[in-house]
Every structure is written in C-alpha cells, then in structure tokens.
N, C-alpha and C positions, 0 to 999 in steps of 0.2 A: 387468241391462239396460244397464249402462254399459260392459260388456266384450263383445268378440266371442266369447270363449270362456273358460269357467271350469271348474274340475275338480270341480264338484258341481252338483246340481240344487237350486235354491232352494225347490222344492216338495217333491220326493220324498226329499230327503236329511235332512229334519227332521221331528220329531214336535212339533207345537205343544202347549204346556202351558197358558199363561195370559198375558193382557195384564197388565202391571204398572202403568204410569203414562202420563200424557199431559201434555206441556208445551206451553203456547201459544207462538206466534211473534208478534213485533211487527214492524210496518212503521214504521221511524223515518227521519227526515231530519236533516241538519245544521240547526241553528237559522237559519243564513243563507239557506237555501233558502226562497223565497217561496211556501210551501205550508203551509197549516194544516189541510188535509183531503186525502183521497185524490183527490177530484175536482180540487182545485187542483194536486196533484202531476201528475196526468195531463195537465192543461192546460199546465203548465209544460214537461213532457216533449215534448208535441206542438208547443209553440212553439220548442223547441230540439232538433230531431231529431238524434240521434247525438252530442249534446254533454252528455247527462246519464248519469252512471254509477251503477251499483249494485254493491255488493261482496258477497262471501261468503267463507267460510273454505275454499273449495276447489271445484273442478269436481265436480258430482254430489252435493254436499251438499244437505240439505233447504233451507237458505236460498237456495242457487243455484236449485234447481228451483222453489221458491216464487216467486222473482223472475221466472223464465222463464214460469211460469203467469200471473202478473200482467201481464207484458209482452204475452203472447198475448191475454189477455182484454181488456186495455185498448187494444190496438192501438197501442202506443207503440214508438218506436225508441230504446231505451236500451242502453248497453254494459255487459256483465258484466265485472267485474274480480275474478278469483279471487286469494285470498291463501292462504298456508300456515297456516291456522288462523283461528278466529274472532276472536282477540285483535287481530291486526294489521288485520283487516278492519274491526272496530269502531273501532279507533284512528284510522283514516284518515277515517271518517265524522265522528268527533268533531273531527278536525283540519281538515275541510273539503275534503280532496282528493277525497272521494267524496260524492255527493249523498244517496244513501239506501241502506238495506239492510233485509233481513229477518233476524231473529236471535231466538234464544230469549229469552223474557221474563225468565228468571232472571238472565241476564247484563246485559240492557239496563235493567232496572228502576232500579238505582242511578243510572245516567247520565241517565235520563229525569227522575227526581226531583230531580237536581242541576241540571237545565236544560241539560245538555251535549248532549242529543239531544231531538228533538221526536217524540213518538209520534203517528202518524196513525191507526192502526187495529191491531186484533188479528185474527189470521187464525183466529178461532174462531166458533162459531155464537152464543155468548153473551159478554157482557162479563165482564171479570175483576174480582173484588172489590178487588184491589190497585191497579187503575187504572180505577175506575168511570166516569170521564169519557171514556175512550177508546172510540170506537165499534168495532164489528166490521166486517170487510170486507163482510159481508152488508148491514149497515146503510148502508155506504158505496157500495152499488150493484154490488158484485162478489160475488154469492152463490156463484160457483164457486171463488173464491180462499179456500178454507178448508184449512188445513194445520196440522200440529202435529208435534212430535217425540215419538214414543211408544216405549215399551220393552216387551218381552215376553220370556218364557222359552221356550226350545225345547230339545229333546233330540235325540240321534241317532234316525234313523228307526226303528231296530230296538228302541227302548226298549219294554219290555212295557207294555201299557195300564194295568195295575195300578199301576205306578210313576208313569206320567203322571198318573193319577187322584190318587194320594197327594200328589204335588208340587203339583197344582192346588189341592187342598183346603187344604194347608198355606199356600200363597201367598195364597189368598183370605182365610184366617183372619188372616194377618199384615196384609194390606191393610185389614182392618176395625178393627185395633187403633188406639188413640189415639196410641201412640208412632210408628207408621208414618205415620199421617195428619199428625202434627206434623212429622216429618222431611221428608215430601214437600212440605208447605206452605212450608217454609224454602227450598226450591229451586224454588218456583212450579210444582209439579206436582200433578196430580190422580190419586188412586188409581183403577184401573180394575177389574181382576179379571174374573171371568166364566169361561166354559167354554173348553176347547181349540178348539171350533168357532168361538167368537167371535174368537180370535186368527187362525185360519185364514182367516176371512172378511175380517178387516182386512188381512191379507197379500195376499189375492187382489185386493181393491179397490185397494190401493196399487200393485200391479204394473200393473193396468189403467190407472190414472190417470197415474202417473208414467211408465209406459212410453210413453204417447202423447206426453207433453211431451218426453221424451228423444229420441224419434224426430223429432218436429216441429222441435226445436231442433238436431238433429244432434250431440248430446252423446255423447262416448265417452272412455274412459280408457285405451284401447290405444295 
C-alpha cells in the first residue's frame, strides 16, 4: 500500500498459517508538554496548530500510521517527523525536541516508569496490567484509534494445506506453553494463535483500515 509497484501480491503470494502475538502501543508525551490526558493533548495541539510535532521510526511504520489515524480522528494539525528507527525517535521525545509519539509499549515502559515520558493512553481496547492507571484510547474518547503491532506466520502460497495445518497446530501448542507465555510477557506481548483464517481476516482488515489512512495522508515510499 505504500509502494506504487511491488513484485509480489500481498494476498495471493502467501498462505496464512497463524497469528503469533500482539503488542500494545502507547501514546506518550514529553513531561514538559502541558497535557495529562488525550483530551488535553488535543486541546494543546488545536491551540498551537502546526507547531506540535509527533515522531516515528520512519515513514509508513505502525507508529507513523497510528499518529496519522489519531491526527485525522482528532482533527488536529500536527507535523510528522520521521526518524531512521524507533530509538532516535523516542530519544528526541525524551529530549523535548518532539512533543509526542506512538510507540511499542515494550520499549516505552522503562521510560514511563522512570518519569522520562508521560503515558496518556494505550491504543488497545482494554488496559494493560503493567500500566493499569493508563486509560485506553477508547476510554479517552477515540474508539477508532485502536492499533497494535502484531506478528504472524506465513508460508509461500503453494505450501500444501497439510503442512500449513501441521505448522498451525505446532505454533498453537507452543503459544499455550508457560515458557512461551513468560517470554512474550517479558516483551509486553500477548499470545494469539488461532486458525489460518483468523490471520487472513486480520490481514484483510489491516489492508482496509491502513489503506484508507495511507491514501488520505498521501503517504508513499516510492
């Protein structure tokens, strides 16, 4: 969706196997920003149109697209500043050069706990046990700003159904193990699993949702 032409088809070139995990995304601000809620951030951005920046680890990344989704739903004029990676993006929010960002909870959690960043909301439908006092975007009045960084397994389109089924069963079994659950918890991720059809449905929904944002914002990587 970000390129005018690619040498594969994102639908027909792959055989979905299984969803693996889902990682929440946080909306955070530099502590100097006079906003302690999403509503206050929106009010601040509307009072300073074109002078509030949000960063991401690069054009077309999930944090960037989530920021564009928030921008559209909130009706605010904020400027996207892309970086070459999430590290530099987060560093400049901590340093105060950037006012806010959306990024994976796994990398932001230590900075929030140390007071270097202020978490305003989580872009999930439910609160996270590791930050129970941080509301969701749904609670904050933005039910459409729900996003996450998820992973799944896919195979080449010609993979025999029996192989897909075997890999699906093995992955589901692994995801239900205590060792895998513990490993995913350490990186603030939730196990998913399910059928190949569940992954196909997630991919279809993602293309529809992010495709609309990409077109609306005029984002491309060509």
